[in-house]
N, C-alpha and C positions, 0 to 999 in steps of 0.2 A: 446746592446753590448752582446756578447757571453761570456761564461765562459772561463776563462784563466787558464793556468797552472802557477805554481810559476815562472818558467823561463820566460814565456810570460809577466806576470805582472812585473817582474823585468826589463825586456827589455823595455817595454812600459813606465814605470814610471822613469827609471833611478835609482831605488833604488835596491841595491844588495839583492839577495834572503835571504842571512844570516840576513840582517837588517830587512827584512819583517818578518822573523820568530821571531826575537827578539821583534819586536813591538807586534806581536801576543802574545808572552809569557808574555810581560809586560801589556797586556790588552789595548794597544793603538789601536789595530785593532781587528776585530772579527775573530774567527777561520775560516778556509775555509769551504765551504759548505759540502764537503766530505773530510774525512781524509785519510792519507796514500798516496800511489802512485797515486791514482786518485783524489787527492785534486784539487779543483777548486775554483777560486776566481772571484768575480763579481764586479759590479760598486761600491759597498760600500767600497771595498778594494782600488780601484783607488782613490775614493774621500777622503778616510781616509788618504792615503799617501800624497795626495795633501794638505790636511789640516795640516798634521804634518809638511810638508816642509814649508808652509806659516808661521806657528807659530815659527819654528826654525829660519826662516829668520828674524823674529821680535826679536830674541834673547832669546826666552823662552827655558828653559831646558826641558828635557823629564819629569821630575817630575811635572813641571808647566803644561806641555801639558797634562799629564795624569789627573791632577786635572780639567783642562778646559774641556777635553773630557768626564770626568766622573761626572762632577758637583762639586760644591764647598762644599757640606755638606755630612756628613756621614748618614747612615741609621737611627741612633739614634737621628738625628736632631741637633747634636752639630756641630759647625764649625770644619773644618779640622785643627788640630794643625799644627803649623809651627815652625821651628827652626829659631833662630835669632842670629846674630853676635852683640856683644856688644863692642863698641869702647869707653873706658874711655879716654877723651881728656884732661880734667883737673879735679880737685877735684869736681867741681860743674857742669861739662859738660860731658854728656854721650850721645852717638849716638847709636841707635839700627837700624839694617838693616836686612831684611829677608835673611837668609842663602841660600835660594834657588833662589835668584836673579840671573839673567844671569851673566856669568863670566865677560863679558865686563862691565856690570853695577857695579859689585863689584870692578873692577879695577878703575873705575871712582870715586866710593865712597872712596876707599883707598887714591887716590890722593887728593881728597877734604879734607879728614880727616887730612892728613899730612899737607896740606896747612893751615887749620884752627888751628891745634895744634901749628904750627910755628907762626902764627899771634898772637894767644893768649899768647904764651910765650914772644914774643916781647913786647906786650902791658904790660904784667906783669912786665917785666924788666924795661920798661920806668916808670911805676908807682912806682916801688921800688926805682929807681934812683931819682925820684921827691921827694919821702919821705925822702931819705938820704940827698938830697940837702937842704931841708927845715929845717933839724935838726941843 
């Protein structure tokens, strides 16, 4: 394949030029072979855009994609830290979920947490009523 201009790469991949520049700035794609007006893009850019599209289709966020493309560990050998959401459901029940999970996954988790909280509340009320009835 020959070298492409930014406009040609955008047209062939269906990814807007502005998005391609954004991916380069975020480190998701390598910079062009030449900078400036004569910037040219090669097969690695097409492949990178295809990989990003596939990962996005699987529900990954750009932060998750960046970690996947860049590896999961930092240079100092420590694992990459991650943020977590904490859902206290009851006094003795807490659920932790990675904050960088895909938005659709967080919606699923939120629904499940609400369902679980409602079930636990119902069970607790039934147990309280049983205790009151036995007194």
